[in-house]
All heavy atoms as TSV, in Angstrom:
chain	resi	resn	atom	element	x	y	z
A	1	MET	N	N	-24.012	18.767	111.773
A	1	MET	CA	C	-23.301	17.790	112.582
A	1	MET	C	C	-22.916	16.590	111.712
A	1	MET	O	O	-23.723	16.088	110.953
A	1	MET	CB	C	-24.185	17.369	113.742
A	1	MET	CG	C	-23.551	16.373	114.649
A	1	MET	SD	S	-24.475	16.300	116.182
A	1	MET	CE	C	-23.216	15.685	117.206
A	2	VAL	N	N	-21.679	16.154	111.807
A	2	VAL	CA	C	-21.179	15.034	111.018
A	2	VAL	C	C	-21.560	13.732	111.712
A	2	VAL	O	O	-21.335	13.571	112.915
A	2	VAL	CB	C	-19.644	15.127	110.863
A	2	VAL	CG1	C	-19.121	13.957	110.061
A	2	VAL	CG2	C	-19.256	16.437	110.216
A	3	PRO	N	N	-22.156	12.790	110.955
A	3	PRO	CA	C	-22.512	11.501	111.547
A	3	PRO	C	C	-21.284	10.762	112.074
A	3	PRO	O	O	-20.169	10.954	111.577
A	3	PRO	CB	C	-23.150	10.731	110.390
A	3	PRO	CG	C	-23.497	11.751	109.371
A	3	PRO	CD	C	-22.561	12.901	109.573
A	4	GLN	N	N	-21.507	9.911	113.066
A	4	GLN	CA	C	-20.404	9.194	113.699
A	4	GLN	C	C	-19.698	8.280	112.695
A	4	GLN	O	O	-18.479	8.141	112.729
A	4	GLN	CB	C	-20.903	8.374	114.878
A	4	GLN	CG	C	-19.777	7.698	115.642
A	4	GLN	CD	C	-20.269	7.001	116.885
A	4	GLN	OE1	O	-21.449	7.050	117.206
A	4	GLN	NE2	N	-19.379	6.346	117.581
A	5	LYS	N	N	-20.455	7.664	111.773
A	5	LYS	CA	C	-19.849	6.782	110.778
A	5	LYS	C	C	-18.870	7.556	109.894
A	5	LYS	O	O	-17.809	7.057	109.546
A	5	LYS	CB	C	-20.934	6.130	109.934
A	5	LYS	CG	C	-20.415	5.080	108.997
A	5	LYS	CD	C	-21.538	4.373	108.281
A	5	LYS	CE	C	-20.997	3.311	107.361
A	5	LYS	NZ	N	-22.058	2.620	106.634
A	6	SER	N	N	-19.220	8.805	109.549
A	6	SER	CA	C	-18.325	9.624	108.727
A	6	SER	C	C	-17.047	9.959	109.478
A	6	SER	O	O	-15.959	9.952	108.909
A	6	SER	CB	C	-19.021	10.909	108.310
A	6	SER	OG	O	-20.112	10.636	107.486
A	7	ARG	N	N	-17.193	10.263	110.769
A	7	ARG	CA	C	-16.001	10.558	111.572
A	7	ARG	C	C	-15.095	9.339	111.664
A	7	ARG	O	O	-13.869	9.455	111.608
A	7	ARG	CB	C	-16.412	11.007	112.971
A	7	ARG	CG	C	-16.745	12.459	113.034
A	7	ARG	CD	C	-16.912	12.908	114.467
A	7	ARG	NE	N	-18.183	13.594	114.524
A	7	ARG	CZ	C	-19.121	13.422	115.421
A	7	ARG	NH1	N	-18.943	12.589	116.410
A	7	ARG	NH2	N	-20.236	14.089	115.377
A	8	LEU	N	N	-15.709	8.159	111.805
A	8	LEU	CA	C	-14.939	6.922	111.883
A	8	LEU	C	C	-14.196	6.679	110.574
A	8	LEU	O	O	-13.009	6.344	110.579
A	8	LEU	CB	C	-15.889	5.745	112.150
A	8	LEU	CG	C	-15.625	4.949	113.411
A	8	LEU	CD1	C	-16.810	4.109	113.759
A	8	LEU	CD2	C	-14.390	4.136	113.291
A	9	SER	N	N	-14.879	6.870	109.452
A	9	SER	CA	C	-14.246	6.679	108.146
A	9	SER	C	C	-13.103	7.656	107.948
A	9	SER	O	O	-12.043	7.301	107.426
A	9	SER	CB	C	-15.272	6.856	107.028
A	9	SER	OG	O	-16.262	5.879	107.125
A	10	GLU	N	N	-13.319	8.890	108.360
A	10	GLU	CA	C	-12.272	9.899	108.216
A	10	GLU	C	C	-11.071	9.562	109.086
A	10	GLU	O	O	-9.925	9.731	108.672
A	10	GLU	CB	C	-12.820	11.279	108.569
A	10	GLU	CG	C	-11.907	12.384	108.147
A	10	GLU	CD	C	-12.549	13.755	108.253
A	10	GLU	OE1	O	-13.781	13.846	108.275
A	10	GLU	OE2	O	-11.793	14.730	108.318
A	11	SER	N	N	-11.309	9.033	110.279
A	11	SER	CA	C	-10.186	8.670	111.145
A	11	SER	C	C	-9.415	7.480	110.573
A	11	SER	O	O	-8.193	7.420	110.686
A	11	SER	CB	C	-10.661	8.381	112.566
A	11	SER	OG	O	-11.380	7.175	112.629
A	12	HIS	N	N	-10.121	6.553	109.925
A	12	HIS	CA	C	-9.432	5.435	109.273
A	12	HIS	C	C	-8.553	5.936	108.134
A	12	HIS	O	O	-7.426	5.467	107.959
A	12	HIS	CB	C	-10.430	4.404	108.732
A	12	HIS	CG	C	-11.076	3.585	109.791
A	12	HIS	ND1	N	-10.373	2.703	110.585
A	12	HIS	CD2	C	-12.362	3.498	110.193
A	12	HIS	CE1	C	-11.198	2.117	111.431
A	12	HIS	NE2	N	-12.425	2.593	111.206
A	13	LEU	N	N	-9.057	6.882	107.358
A	13	LEU	CA	C	-8.267	7.450	106.267
A	13	LEU	C	C	-7.034	8.177	106.793
A	13	LEU	O	O	-5.940	8.057	106.234
A	13	LEU	CB	C	-9.116	8.412	105.436
A	13	LEU	CG	C	-10.092	7.774	104.462
A	13	LEU	CD1	C	-10.975	8.830	103.827
A	13	LEU	CD2	C	-9.355	6.994	103.402
A	14	LEU	N	N	-7.206	8.912	107.876
A	14	LEU	CA	C	-6.062	9.617	108.458
A	14	LEU	C	C	-5.013	8.635	108.967
A	14	LEU	O	O	-3.811	8.878	108.842
A	14	LEU	CB	C	-6.521	10.546	109.575
A	14	LEU	CG	C	-7.276	11.783	109.118
A	14	LEU	CD1	C	-7.805	12.558	110.323
A	14	LEU	CD2	C	-6.405	12.664	108.260
A	15	ARG	N	N	-5.450	7.516	109.533
A	15	ARG	CA	C	-4.499	6.502	109.993
A	15	ARG	C	C	-3.737	5.896	108.824
A	15	ARG	O	O	-2.530	5.658	108.915
A	15	ARG	CB	C	-5.224	5.404	110.775
A	15	ARG	CG	C	-5.496	5.801	112.186
A	15	ARG	CD	C	-5.955	4.617	113.011
A	15	ARG	NE	N	-7.040	5.108	113.838
A	15	ARG	CZ	C	-8.216	4.550	113.987
A	15	ARG	NH1	N	-8.485	3.423	113.389
A	15	ARG	NH2	N	-9.131	5.081	114.742
A	16	MET	N	N	-4.464	5.632	107.722
A	16	MET	CA	C	-3.789	5.079	106.544
A	16	MET	C	C	-2.778	6.072	105.978
A	16	MET	O	O	-1.662	5.701	105.617
A	16	MET	CB	C	-4.803	4.701	105.466
A	16	MET	CG	C	-5.385	3.333	105.662
A	16	MET	SD	S	-6.170	2.691	104.188
A	16	MET	CE	C	-7.720	3.535	104.237
A	17	ARG	N	N	-3.152	7.331	105.916
A	17	ARG	CA	C	-2.229	8.345	105.404
A	17	ARG	C	C	-1.010	8.479	106.302
A	17	ARG	O	O	0.113	8.661	105.829
A	17	ARG	CB	C	-2.945	9.685	105.264
A	17	ARG	CG	C	-3.921	9.678	104.121
A	17	ARG	CD	C	-4.693	10.947	104.019
A	17	ARG	NE	N	-5.647	10.857	102.914
A	17	ARG	CZ	C	-6.640	11.688	102.736
A	17	ARG	NH1	N	-6.831	12.689	103.574
A	17	ARG	NH2	N	-7.463	11.533	101.728
A	18	THR	N	N	-1.229	8.384	107.608
A	18	THR	CA	C	-0.109	8.432	108.552
A	18	THR	C	C	0.816	7.248	108.343
A	18	THR	O	O	2.049	7.395	108.343
A	18	THR	CB	C	-0.634	8.460	109.999
A	18	THR	OG1	O	-1.498	9.583	110.152
A	18	THR	CG2	C	0.501	8.531	110.996
A	19	ALA	N	N	0.238	6.056	108.142
A	19	ALA	CA	C	1.054	4.861	107.895
A	19	ALA	C	C	1.858	5.003	106.614
A	19	ALA	O	O	3.024	4.576	106.546
A	19	ALA	CB	C	0.157	3.620	107.821
A	20	ILE	N	N	1.271	5.623	105.601
A	20	ILE	CA	C	1.970	5.822	104.329
A	20	ILE	C	C	3.183	6.735	104.525
A	20	ILE	O	O	4.292	6.420	104.083
A	20	ILE	CB	C	1.012	6.398	103.272
A	20	ILE	CG1	C	-0.043	5.360	102.898
A	20	ILE	CG2	C	1.772	6.857	102.028
A	20	ILE	CD1	C	-1.221	5.924	102.124
A	21	VAL	N	N	2.975	7.843	105.207
A	21	VAL	CA	C	4.069	8.805	105.408
A	21	VAL	C	C	5.156	8.213	106.308
A	21	VAL	O	O	6.350	8.247	105.970
A	21	VAL	CB	C	3.529	10.124	106.003
A	21	VAL	CG1	C	4.662	11.033	106.418
A	21	VAL	CG2	C	2.624	10.812	105.001
A	22	LEU	N	N	4.750	7.661	107.441
A	22	LEU	CA	C	5.750	7.103	108.361
A	22	LEU	C	C	6.469	5.904	107.755
A	22	LEU	O	O	7.674	5.732	107.963
A	22	LEU	CB	C	5.089	6.718	109.684
A	22	LEU	CG	C	4.588	7.875	110.536
A	22	LEU	CD1	C	3.921	7.352	111.806
A	22	LEU	CD2	C	5.709	8.822	110.881
A	23	GLY	N	N	5.740	5.078	107.014
A	23	GLY	CA	C	6.371	3.933	106.353
A	23	GLY	C	C	7.429	4.369	105.368
A	23	GLY	O	O	8.511	3.773	105.285
A	24	GLY	N	N	7.143	5.427	104.610
A	24	GLY	CA	C	8.129	5.948	103.667
A	24	GLY	C	C	9.382	6.451	104.358
A	24	GLY	O	O	10.504	6.232	103.885
A	25	ILE	N	N	9.180	7.108	105.482
A	25	ILE	CA	C	10.330	7.599	106.254
A	25	ILE	C	C	11.135	6.439	106.817
A	25	ILE	O	O	12.370	6.413	106.732
A	25	ILE	CB	C	9.859	8.543	107.380
A	25	ILE	CG1	C	9.258	9.817	106.777
A	25	ILE	CG2	C	11.006	8.864	108.333
A	25	ILE	CD1	C	8.515	10.668	107.779
A	26	ILE	N	N	10.444	5.466	107.381
A	26	ILE	CA	C	11.128	4.314	107.997
A	26	ILE	C	C	11.913	3.526	106.953
A	26	ILE	O	O	13.036	3.095	107.202
A	26	ILE	CB	C	10.109	3.424	108.740
A	26	ILE	CG1	C	9.584	4.163	109.970
A	26	ILE	CG2	C	10.728	2.096	109.143
A	26	ILE	CD1	C	8.398	3.504	110.636
A	27	VAL	N	N	11.329	3.331	105.769
A	27	VAL	CA	C	12.036	2.597	104.705
A	27	VAL	C	C	13.307	3.344	104.310
A	27	VAL	O	O	14.357	2.721	104.111
A	27	VAL	CB	C	11.109	2.362	103.486
A	27	VAL	CG1	C	11.901	1.906	102.276
A	27	VAL	CG2	C	10.042	1.343	103.825
A	28	SER	N	N	13.230	4.655	104.209
A	28	SER	CA	C	14.424	5.435	103.867
A	28	SER	C	C	15.530	5.253	104.899
A	28	SER	O	O	16.707	5.107	104.548
A	28	SER	CB	C	14.077	6.917	103.763
A	28	SER	OG	O	13.144	7.126	102.749
A	29	VAL	N	N	15.155	5.242	106.160
A	29	VAL	CA	C	16.146	5.064	107.227
A	29	VAL	C	C	16.726	3.654	107.196
A	29	VAL	O	O	17.943	3.462	107.327
A	29	VAL	CB	C	15.496	5.356	108.608
A	29	VAL	CG1	C	16.424	4.962	109.739
A	29	VAL	CG2	C	15.117	6.827	108.710
A	30	ILE	N	N	15.874	2.663	106.976
A	30	ILE	CA	C	16.348	1.271	106.957
A	30	ILE	C	C	17.317	1.038	105.801
A	30	ILE	O	O	18.358	0.398	105.961
A	30	ILE	CB	C	15.153	0.300	106.869
A	30	ILE	CG1	C	14.384	0.297	108.190
A	30	ILE	CG2	C	15.613	-1.119	106.535
A	30	ILE	CD1	C	13.093	-0.476	108.148
A	31	VAL	N	N	16.984	1.557	104.630
A	31	VAL	CA	C	17.838	1.352	103.448
A	31	VAL	C	C	19.216	1.963	103.655
A	31	VAL	O	O	20.219	1.424	103.202
A	31	VAL	CB	C	17.149	1.921	102.187
A	31	VAL	CG1	C	18.098	2.004	101.014
A	31	VAL	CG2	C	15.932	1.082	101.836
A	32	ASN	N	N	19.279	3.069	104.376
A	32	ASN	CA	C	20.557	3.744	104.613
A	32	ASN	C	C	21.270	3.269	105.870
A	32	ASN	O	O	22.283	3.854	106.257
A	32	ASN	CB	C	20.348	5.260	104.676
A	32	ASN	CG	C	19.964	5.817	103.328
A	32	ASN	OD1	O	20.533	5.455	102.314
A	32	ASN	ND2	N	18.972	6.688	103.325
A	33	SER	N	N	20.760	2.229	106.516
A	33	SER	CA	C	21.391	1.724	107.732
A	33	SER	C	C	22.234	0.492	107.419
A	33	SER	O	O	22.293	0.022	106.291
A	33	SER	CB	C	20.326	1.379	108.770
A	33	SER	OG	O	19.594	0.256	108.341
A	34	ALA	N	N	22.856	-0.042	108.447
A	34	ALA	CA	C	23.713	-1.220	108.289
A	34	ALA	C	C	23.066	-2.456	108.905
A	34	ALA	O	O	23.752	-3.339	109.404
A	34	ALA	CB	C	25.067	-0.952	108.931
A	35	LEU	N	N	21.749	-2.537	108.867
A	35	LEU	CA	C	21.067	-3.704	109.421
A	35	LEU	C	C	21.334	-4.937	108.557
A	35	LEU	O	O	21.418	-4.828	107.330
A	35	LEU	CB	C	19.561	-3.456	109.491
A	35	LEU	CG	C	19.092	-2.388	110.476
A	35	LEU	CD1	C	17.603	-2.128	110.303
A	35	LEU	CD2	C	19.382	-2.823	111.892
A	36	PRO	N	N	21.459	-6.107	109.182
A	36	PRO	CA	C	21.769	-7.317	108.409
A	36	PRO	C	C	20.643	-7.722	107.433
A	36	PRO	O	O	20.923	-8.181	106.342
A	36	PRO	CB	C	21.986	-8.394	109.467
A	36	PRO	CG	C	21.536	-7.826	110.750
A	36	PRO	CD	C	21.422	-6.351	110.612
A	37	ALA	N	N	19.399	-7.557	107.798
A	37	ALA	CA	C	18.289	-7.985	106.946
A	37	ALA	C	C	17.503	-6.783	106.437
A	37	ALA	O	O	16.277	-6.823	106.336
A	37	ALA	CB	C	17.395	-8.930	107.725
A	38	LYS	N	N	18.223	-5.736	106.073
A	38	LYS	CA	C	17.539	-4.497	105.718
A	38	LYS	C	C	16.698	-4.618	104.454
A	38	LYS	O	O	15.662	-3.988	104.347
A	38	LYS	CB	C	18.519	-3.341	105.611
A	38	LYS	CG	C	19.473	-3.398	104.438
A	38	LYS	CD	C	20.375	-2.180	104.433
A	38	LYS	CE	C	21.300	-2.200	103.255
A	38	LYS	NZ	N	22.188	-1.053	103.257
A	39	GLU	N	N	17.134	-5.431	103.484
A	39	GLU	CA	C	16.362	-5.577	102.246
A	39	GLU	C	C	15.000	-6.200	102.516
A	39	GLU	O	O	13.980	-5.742	102.004
A	39	GLU	CB	C	17.129	-6.415	101.212
A	39	GLU	CG	C	18.342	-5.719	100.634
A	39	GLU	CD	C	19.582	-5.884	101.491
A	39	GLU	OE1	O	19.561	-6.703	102.433
A	39	GLU	OE2	O	20.561	-5.163	101.237
A	40	MET	N	N	14.988	-7.255	103.322
A	40	MET	CA	C	13.729	-7.939	103.641
A	40	MET	C	C	12.812	-7.023	104.439
A	40	MET	O	O	11.615	-6.908	104.147
A	40	MET	CB	C	14.011	-9.222	104.433
A	40	MET	CG	C	12.753	-9.969	104.822
A	40	MET	SD	S	11.882	-10.640	103.410
A	40	MET	CE	C	12.851	-12.081	103.109
A	41	LEU	N	N	13.340	-6.353	105.437
A	41	LEU	CA	C	12.553	-5.453	106.273
A	41	LEU	C	C	11.999	-4.283	105.459
A	41	LEU	O	O	10.817	-3.935	105.559
A	41	LEU	CB	C	13.417	-4.939	107.428
A	41	LEU	CG	C	12.723	-4.190	108.551
A	41	LEU	CD1	C	11.634	-5.042	109.185
A	41	LEU	CD2	C	13.737	-3.784	109.597
A	42	ALA	N	N	12.831	-3.714	104.610
A	42	ALA	CA	C	12.384	-2.605	103.758
A	42	ALA	C	C	11.321	-3.068	102.783
A	42	ALA	O	O	10.355	-2.351	102.509
A	42	ALA	CB	C	13.570	-2.007	103.012
A	43	SER	N	N	11.442	-4.280	102.257
A	43	SER	CA	C	10.445	-4.812	101.328
A	43	SER	C	C	9.100	-5.017	101.997
A	43	SER	O	O	8.050	-4.691	101.427
A	43	SER	CB	C	10.922	-6.139	100.729
A	43	SER	OG	O	12.076	-5.947	99.957
A	44	ILE	N	N	9.105	-5.544	103.200
A	44	ILE	CA	C	7.854	-5.789	103.927
A	44	ILE	C	C	7.153	-4.467	104.233
A	44	ILE	O	O	5.944	-4.318	104.004
A	44	ILE	CB	C	8.128	-6.598	105.213
A	44	ILE	CG1	C	8.559	-8.023	104.850
A	44	ILE	CG2	C	6.902	-6.621	106.117
A	44	ILE	CD1	C	9.088	-8.829	106.009
A	45	ILE	N	N	7.900	-3.510	104.740
A	45	ILE	CA	C	7.299	-2.213	105.060
A	45	ILE	C	C	6.815	-1.519	103.790
A	45	ILE	O	O	5.744	-0.914	103.767
A	45	ILE	CB	C	8.295	-1.332	105.843
A	45	ILE	CG1	C	8.575	-1.972	107.207
A	45	ILE	CG2	C	7.746	0.079	106.027
A	45	ILE	CD1	C	9.658	-1.301	108.001
A	46	SER	N	N	7.576	-1.647	102.708
A	46	SER	CA	C	7.162	-1.048	101.440
A	46	SER	C	C	5.858	-1.652	100.939
A	46	SER	O	O	4.998	-0.940	100.410
A	46	SER	CB	C	8.248	-1.234	100.382
A	46	SER	OG	O	9.384	-0.499	100.722
A	47	LEU	N	N	5.693	-2.957	101.090
A	47	LEU	CA	C	4.446	-3.606	100.690
A	47	LEU	C	C	3.262	-3.085	101.497
A	47	LEU	O	O	2.173	-2.856	100.955
A	47	LEU	CB	C	4.554	-5.128	100.847
A	47	LEU	CG	C	5.361	-5.837	99.775
A	47	LEU	CD1	C	5.537	-7.309	100.146
A	47	LEU	CD2	C	4.679	-5.716	98.426
A	48	ILE	N	N	3.475	-2.886	102.783
A	48	ILE	CA	C	2.412	-2.339	103.635
A	48	ILE	C	C	2.060	-0.925	103.202
A	48	ILE	O	O	0.882	-0.556	103.104
A	48	ILE	CB	C	2.826	-2.388	105.120
A	48	ILE	CG1	C	2.947	-3.845	105.577
A	48	ILE	CG2	C	1.841	-1.619	105.991
A	48	ILE	CD1	C	3.593	-4.023	106.924
A	49	VAL	N	N	3.077	-0.118	102.906
A	49	VAL	CA	C	2.858	1.260	102.463
A	49	VAL	C	C	2.085	1.286	101.145
A	49	VAL	O	O	1.126	2.045	100.982
A	49	VAL	CB	C	4.201	2.021	102.330
A	49	VAL	CG1	C	4.019	3.328	101.599
A	49	VAL	CG2	C	4.814	2.249	103.701
A	50	VAL	N	N	2.475	0.442	100.213
A	50	VAL	CA	C	1.792	0.392	98.918
A	50	VAL	C	C	0.347	-0.068	99.083
A	50	VAL	O	O	-0.566	0.477	98.455
A	50	VAL	CB	C	2.563	-0.531	97.943
A	50	VAL	CG1	C	1.746	-0.833	96.710
A	50	VAL	CG2	C	3.878	0.097	97.575
A	51	ALA	N	N	0.114	-1.050	99.948
A	51	ALA	CA	C	-1.253	-1.521	100.184
A	51	ALA	C	C	-2.117	-0.418	100.789
A	51	ALA	O	O	-3.260	-0.209	100.370
A	51	ALA	CB	C	-1.234	-2.747	101.095
A	52	CYS	N	N	-1.571	0.303	101.750
A	52	CYS	CA	C	-2.311	1.422	102.351
A	52	CYS	C	C	-2.594	2.515	101.333
A	52	CYS	O	O	-3.698	3.063	101.292
A	52	CYS	CB	C	-1.537	2.004	103.533
A	52	CYS	SG	S	-1.546	0.985	104.999
A	53	ALA	N	N	-1.621	2.824	100.497
A	53	ALA	CA	C	-1.812	3.861	99.479
A	53	ALA	C	C	-2.877	3.441	98.469
A	53	ALA	O	O	-3.718	4.256	98.061
A	53	ALA	CB	C	-0.492	4.151	98.778
A	54	ALA	N	N	-2.861	2.180	98.062
A	54	ALA	CA	C	-3.852	1.696	97.105
A	54	ALA	C	C	-5.250	1.715	97.710
A	54	ALA	O	O	-6.212	2.143	97.063
A	54	ALA	CB	C	-3.482	0.286	96.650
A	55	LEU	N	N	-5.381	1.259	98.947
A	55	LEU	CA	C	-6.691	1.275	99.611
A	55	LEU	C	C	-7.194	2.700	99.793
A	55	LEU	O	O	-8.376	2.990	99.559
A	55	LEU	CB	C	-6.597	0.587	100.975
A	55	LEU	CG	C	-6.545	-0.925	100.950
A	55	LEU	CD1	C	-6.254	-1.454	102.351
A	55	LEU	CD2	C	-7.850	-1.496	100.435
A	56	GLU	N	N	-6.313	3.580	100.197
A	56	GLU	CA	C	-6.704	4.976	100.402
A	56	GLU	C	C	-7.171	5.600	99.090
A	56	GLU	O	O	-8.161	6.321	99.046
A	56	GLU	CB	C	-5.521	5.747	100.986
A	56	GLU	CG	C	-5.870	7.112	101.519
A	56	GLU	CD	C	-5.564	8.215	100.535
A	56	GLU	OE1	O	-4.776	7.983	99.611
A	56	GLU	OE2	O	-6.122	9.304	100.689
A	57	ALA	N	N	-6.485	5.284	98.002
A	57	ALA	CA	C	-6.871	5.819	96.693
A	57	ALA	C	C	-8.226	5.265	96.257
A	57	ALA	O	O	-9.058	6.001	95.722
A	57	ALA	CB	C	-5.804	5.491	95.659
A	58	CYS	N	N	-8.452	3.982	96.497
A	58	CYS	CA	C	-9.742	3.381	96.126
A	58	CYS	C	C	-10.881	3.958	96.952
A	58	CYS	O	O	-11.967	4.209	96.429
A	58	CYS	CB	C	-9.701	1.870	96.325
A	58	CYS	SG	S	-8.661	1.022	95.141
A	59	ILE	N	N	-10.648	4.164	98.211
A	59	ILE	CA	C	-11.701	4.671	99.100
A	59	ILE	C	C	-12.042	6.117	98.781
A	59	ILE	O	O	-13.202	6.503	98.754
A	59	ILE	CB	C	-11.273	4.523	100.574
A	59	ILE	CG1	C	-11.244	3.043	100.956
A	59	ILE	CG2	C	-12.215	5.288	101.499
A	59	ILE	CD1	C	-10.601	2.775	102.289
A	60	THR	N	N	-11.026	6.930	98.525
A	60	THR	CA	C	-11.290	8.354	98.329
A	60	THR	C	C	-11.710	8.701	96.909
A	60	THR	O	O	-12.227	9.781	96.679
A	60	THR	CB	C	-10.062	9.207	98.696
A	60	THR	OG1	O	-8.949	8.784	97.919
A	60	THR	CG2	C	-9.743	9.094	100.165
A	61	THR	N	N	-11.507	7.807	95.948
A	61	THR	CA	C	-11.919	8.089	94.573
A	61	THR	C	C	-13.436	8.204	94.518
A	61	THR	O	O	-14.154	7.310	94.900
A	61	THR	CB	C	-11.448	6.975	93.616
A	61	THR	OG1	O	-10.042	6.882	93.694
A	61	THR	CG2	C	-11.882	7.250	92.202
A	62	GLY	N	N	-13.908	9.338	94.094
A	62	GLY	CA	C	-15.338	9.558	93.984
A	62	GLY	C	C	-15.990	10.045	95.256
A	62	GLY	O	O	-17.148	10.431	95.259
A	63	SER	N	N	-15.258	10.037	96.354
A	63	SER	CA	C	-15.872	10.465	97.612
A	63	SER	C	C	-15.388	11.849	98.044
A	63	SER	O	O	-15.761	12.323	99.105
A	63	SER	CB	C	-15.573	9.457	98.719
A	63	SER	OG	O	-14.199	9.412	98.992
A	64	ASN	N	N	-14.555	12.490	97.243
A	64	ASN	CA	C	-14.029	13.802	97.620
A	64	ASN	C	C	-15.139	14.812	97.832
A	64	ASN	O	O	-15.084	15.625	98.744
A	64	ASN	CB	C	-13.033	14.305	96.575
A	64	ASN	CG	C	-11.734	13.538	96.619
A	64	ASN	OD1	O	-11.392	12.982	97.649
A	64	ASN	ND2	N	-11.038	13.485	95.515
A	65	GLY	N	N	-16.139	14.778	96.991
A	65	GLY	CA	C	-17.256	15.702	97.149
A	65	GLY	C	C	-18.022	15.464	98.429
A	65	GLY	O	O	-18.411	16.403	99.126
A	66	ARG	N	N	-18.216	14.196	98.772
A	66	ARG	CA	C	-18.951	13.877	100.002
A	66	ARG	C	C	-18.170	14.304	101.232
A	66	ARG	O	O	-18.716	14.860	102.165
A	66	ARG	CB	C	-19.258	12.387	100.059
A	66	ARG	CG	C	-20.327	11.947	99.095
A	66	ARG	CD	C	-20.780	10.541	99.424
A	66	ARG	NE	N	-19.680	9.593	99.383
A	66	ARG	CZ	C	-19.433	8.775	98.379
A	66	ARG	NH1	N	-20.182	8.793	97.308
A	66	ARG	NH2	N	-18.433	7.924	98.428
A	67	ILE	N	N	-16.863	14.035	101.241
A	67	ILE	CA	C	-16.043	14.410	102.398
A	67	ILE	C	C	-16.010	15.927	102.546
A	67	ILE	O	O	-16.157	16.455	103.639
A	67	ILE	CB	C	-14.616	13.827	102.267
A	67	ILE	CG1	C	-14.672	12.314	102.409
A	67	ILE	CG2	C	-13.684	14.421	103.314
A	67	ILE	CD1	C	-13.366	11.628	102.118
A	68	THR	N	N	-15.855	16.638	101.447
A	68	THR	CA	C	-15.822	18.099	101.499
A	68	THR	C	C	-17.172	18.633	101.995
A	68	THR	O	O	-17.213	19.549	102.817
A	68	THR	CB	C	-15.512	18.678	100.102
A	68	THR	OG1	O	-14.286	18.131	99.653
A	68	THR	CG2	C	-15.413	20.189	100.140
A	69	ALA	N	N	-18.277	18.039	101.518
A	69	ALA	CA	C	-19.598	18.489	101.943
A	69	ALA	C	C	-19.804	18.223	103.426
A	69	ALA	O	O	-20.377	19.054	104.152
A	69	ALA	CB	C	-20.678	17.778	101.127
A	70	LEU	N	N	-19.338	17.080	103.909
A	70	LEU	CA	C	-19.497	16.758	105.327
A	70	LEU	C	C	-18.699	17.721	106.198
A	70	LEU	O	O	-19.149	18.152	107.249
A	70	LEU	CB	C	-19.055	15.318	105.604
A	70	LEU	CG	C	-19.990	14.237	105.080
A	70	LEU	CD1	C	-19.340	12.868	105.263
A	70	LEU	CD2	C	-21.331	14.291	105.751
A	71	ARG	N	N	-17.489	18.062	105.766
A	71	ARG	CA	C	-16.661	18.982	106.556
A	71	ARG	C	C	-17.262	20.382	106.581
A	71	ARG	O	O	-17.194	21.065	107.590
A	71	ARG	CB	C	-15.257	19.056	105.973
A	71	ARG	CG	C	-14.432	17.843	106.292
A	71	ARG	CD	C	-13.018	18.017	105.809
A	71	ARG	NE	N	-12.247	16.821	106.108
A	71	ARG	CZ	C	-11.141	16.495	105.490
A	71	ARG	NH1	N	-10.654	17.260	104.540
A	71	ARG	NH2	N	-10.491	15.402	105.805
A	72	SER	N	N	-17.874	20.814	105.493
A	72	SER	CA	C	-18.421	22.157	105.452
A	72	SER	C	C	-19.694	22.265	106.281
A	72	SER	O	O	-20.055	23.350	106.730
A	72	SER	CB	C	-18.704	22.592	104.019
A	72	SER	OG	O	-19.704	21.769	103.452
A	73	ASN	N	N	-20.369	21.144	106.513
A	73	ASN	CA	C	-21.593	21.163	107.317
A	73	ASN	C	C	-21.319	21.124	108.810
A	73	ASN	O	O	-22.203	21.367	109.613
A	73	ASN	CB	C	-22.501	19.987	106.938
A	73	ASN	CG	C	-23.105	20.163	105.573
A	73	ASN	OD1	O	-23.271	21.281	105.123
A	73	ASN	ND2	N	-23.443	19.057	104.933
A	74	SER	N	N	-20.105	20.779	109.205
A	74	SER	CA	C	-19.825	20.662	110.649
A	74	SER	C	C	-19.434	21.969	111.264
A	74	SER	O	O	-19.166	22.943	110.701
A	74	SER	CB	C	-18.732	19.626	110.890
A	74	SER	OG	O	-17.552	19.976	110.222
């Protein structure tokens, strides 16, 4: 059985990964649109995407073995 804290951490990682993917899609759409402030909006969303990607990389570095072990025990 996976501890509740592990499930919570995994759900946070999934949310960050979702934000990274959706942010990338949204930025692509904004850049190709005719919005008046598209550069500013795309920059802000890009910063959020980069921050999420950096945090996700820091959190998962070195923890791949633990996450894999937790999933195999459930």
